[in-house]
C-alpha positions as CSV (number, residue, x, y, z in Angstrom):
1,M,-4.8,-8.8,-4.1
2,Q,-2.0,-8.7,-5.7
3,V,1.5,-6.7,-5.5
4,T,2.8,-4.8,-8.8
5,T,4.8,-2.0,-10.1
6,G,4.3,0.7,-13.1
7,T,5.5,3.5,-13.9
8,V,3.9,7.3,-14.2
9,V,3.6,8.8,-17.5
10,G,1.4,11.8,-18.3
11,G,0.4,11.9,-14.6
12,K,-1.2,8.3,-14.3
13,V,0.4,4.8,-13.2
14,I,1.1,2.6,-16.1
15,V,1.1,-1.1,-15.2
16,E,2.3,-3.6,-17.3
17,G,1.4,-7.2,-17.6
18,V,-1.1,-7.3,-14.6
19,S,-5.1,-6.9,-16.0
20,L,-7.0,-4.5,-13.4
21,V,-10.5,-4.1,-13.2
22,E,-11.9,-1.0,-14.0
23,G,-12.8,1.0,-10.9
24,S,-10.1,-1.0,-8.8
25,V,-8.9,0.8,-5.9
26,V,-5.3,0.7,-5.4
27,A,-2.5,1.8,-3.3
28,V,0.5,3.2,-4.4
29,L,3.4,3.3,-2.8
30,S,6.2,6.1,-4.2
31,R,9.8,6.4,-4.1
32,E,12.3,9.1,-4.5
33,P,13.7,9.2,-8.3
34,E,17.0,7.3,-7.3
35,E,15.8,5.4,-4.4
36,P,15.1,1.5,-5.2
37,F,11.7,0.0,-3.8
38,T,12.2,-3.9,-3.8
39,L,10.0,-6.2,-1.4
40,S,11.6,-9.9,-0.4
41,A,8.9,-12.6,-0.6
42,E,8.6,-12.5,3.3
43,D,8.0,-8.7,3.2
44,E,5.4,-8.8,0.3
45,D,3.4,-11.7,2.2
46,E,3.8,-9.6,5.2
47,L,2.6,-6.3,3.3
48,L,-0.7,-8.2,2.2
49,A,-1.7,-9.6,5.2
50,A,-1.5,-5.9,6.9
51,M,-3.7,-5.1,3.9
52,A,-5.8,-7.9,4.3
53,E,-6.4,-7.0,8.2
54,I,-7.1,-3.4,6.8
55,E,-10.0,-4.9,4.6
56,R,-11.4,-6.9,7.3
57,G,-11.7,-3.6,9.5
58,E,-8.7,-4.4,12.0
59,F,-7.0,-1.2,12.2
60,V,-6.8,1.7,14.7
61,S,-8.4,4.8,13.7
62,A,-6.6,7.8,13.1
63,D,-8.5,9.5,16.0
64,A,-7.7,6.5,18.3
65,L,-4.4,6.4,17.6
66,L,-3.8,10.3,18.4
67,E,-5.4,9.8,21.5
68,S,-3.2,6.7,22.5
69,L,-0.3,9.1,21.9
70,R,-1.6,11.7,23.9
71,K,-2.2,9.6,26.9
72,Y,0.6,7.4,26.3
73,G,3.1,9.5,24.6
């Protein structure tokens, strides 16, 4: 897994300097035009760890989360 940045050009995200395999599934976080987006090394490690948990199926479904909110709200 890797974290990189890109720019939207013609409605597509252009990532320079990183080779992505055709058909790769990616997650895109978007910010407001004048809002900086930076991650410290620790934040990046935490984000990658969380993404790995999701890939292993270690997450709460939206339905379970909503049910929990209704119960303990």
